[in-house]
N, C-alpha and C positions, 0 to 999 in steps of 0.2 A: 394267198401268201404262204410261203413255205414255213413249216413249223420248225421250232428249235428243239434240240435234244439237250436237256440239262442233266448231267450226271454228277451225283454227289458221291464222293468216295468215303468209305468206312468199312468196318468189319461187321458182319451179321452176328446177332446174339446179344442177349441182355447183359452179359458180362463185359461187353465192349461199349455199351450205349453211351456212357459218360466220358469215354476216352478222348484225349486230344485228337487222336487219329480219326475220330468219327465226326469231326466238325462238318464235313461235307454232308453227312446224313442229317445232322441237326438243321442245316440250312435248307435242305430239301423238305424236311418236315414243316418248316416255317412256310415255304412256298406252297406246299399242299394245303396247309391251314388257310392261307390267304385265298386259295382257289376254292376252298370249301369241299375238297374231295378227299378220298382215302386211297392209299396205295393198294394195288391188287397184284397177286402173283402173276408173272408173265413167263412164257416158255423160254425166254432168254436168260433165265436164272436171275431175274431182277424183280424188284417191287416197282411197279409202274403206275403213274397217274397221268392220264391224257387230259390236257387242258387245251383251250383254243390256241394260245400262242406257242405252247411247248409241251413236249413229253418229258415228264419228270421221272427220273430213274435212279434207283439205289441198287447197284449190283449186289447180289446176295452170295457171291463168292467171297473168299478172303481178298484183302486189298491187292495182293500181288497178282491176282487173276482177274482184275476188274476189266481189262481190255476185251476179253471174250464176250461177256454180256453186253458191254457198250457197243461193240461192233455188230452183234446180232440185232440190237435195237436200231442202230443206224441203218442197217440193211433193210430191216422189216419196215421201218417208217420212211425209208428213202431220204435220210438226212445226210447231207455232205458234212465232212469234218469242219468246214468253216461255219457251219450252223450248230456246232456243238460247244457247250460251255461245261467245263469240268470244275467242280467246286471241291477244294481240298485244303487240308491243314498244311502249313508251311513253317518249317523251322527257321528259315532265314528271314522271316518277317516278324518283327516284335509283336508280342501279345497286345491287342488293342488296335492293330493296323490291318487294313484290308488292301489288297492289291489286285487290279485287273490287268491281264496281259495277254498277248497273243504269242504263242509259240515259246521257244526257249528250251532249256534243258530240264531235266527232271530232279536235279539236286538230291539224288538218292531216294526219291519218293517212289516206292514200289508200285503204287497205283498208277502214277503218271508213266512210269517206265513201261508198264504193261499196256496202257492205252496207246502210247507212241509206237510200241513194237507192233501191235495188232493192226493199227490203222496205217502204219507205214509213213506217218507224218507227225511233225511236232506242231503243225500249224492249226491249232484249235485254241479257242479262248479258255482262259483259266481265271477263276476267282480264288485268290490265295488268302486263306484265313490264317493270320499270323498267330503262331503259338510260341514263338521265341525259342531260344536255345535252352537245353537242359542245364540245371545248376551244376557247378563243380565238374566232376568227372563222370557224371551219370551218362550211361550209354544212350544215345539218341533213340535207339530202337526200344529201349525200356521206357523212356520218357514219353514217347507218343502213345504208348499203350497204358498210360496212367490217366486217371480222371483229372479234369481241370482242378487246380488247387482251390481251396476255399476262397482266397482273396480274388482269384480269377472269376469264380462263379458269380460274384455279385454283378459283374459286367457282361456275363456270357449271353444272357437273353438279348441285351441291347446289341451286342456284336453280331449275333445270329440274325437279328432283325435287319441290321444294316447290310450284312452280307447278302440277304435276300433282296434288299434294295439295289445292290450292285448288280445282281443277276438280271433283275427287271430293267435296270438302266441299260445294260449291255444290249438286251433284246430290242429295247425301244429307241435308244439314242446313239448306240454305237460305242466303240472303245475309247475314242479320244475324249468325248464329252464326259464319259464315266470316269476316266482317269483324272480329268481336271477337277471334277467334283469330289470324288471320294478319296483320292490320294492326299488331299489337303486336310481332310477331316478326321485324321487319326485320333483315336481316343487316347488322351494322355491320362493314364491311370492316376497319376499324382496331382492332376489339376484339370483345368477346363480344356475342351478340345482346342487344338492349335491349328 
């Protein structure tokens, strides 16, 4: 069976580790922990972990250059775009919600923009990790580079775990089943799941 390429988007370096923009890296770390493996440096400028169903990858370039390493990995492992899942933070999805989708625009997300440009297609799966919109007039670019707020952090491990479940569900059961299950199970921070 053909393997999957799972690409988690983020920025390398300890100063970015807890940023909202690094939700993709957080989910990949959870998937690696589940697989019982460790990421290793790869010539594609990525940290990579090979598992039986998937190659897990965290591009080690900055977010806006994520497409180059992802394409090198896709070519190296002979993975077609339709077998790629990109995990990323999403401003237009509220915090506590996860969305799986195929294709679509990049909504100004520089990591998606880079991947779409390098691959020449938008037709790859995405797991959108909701971070919500910034408060007041805060610049979205500044917002994504801030750590999750204290109130958000109490639910963060749960959401990262669920996002990893979404990735596994996409690989095992496909998009429609995954959407039906996980789009209804949003975390309502002020009350029980709805």
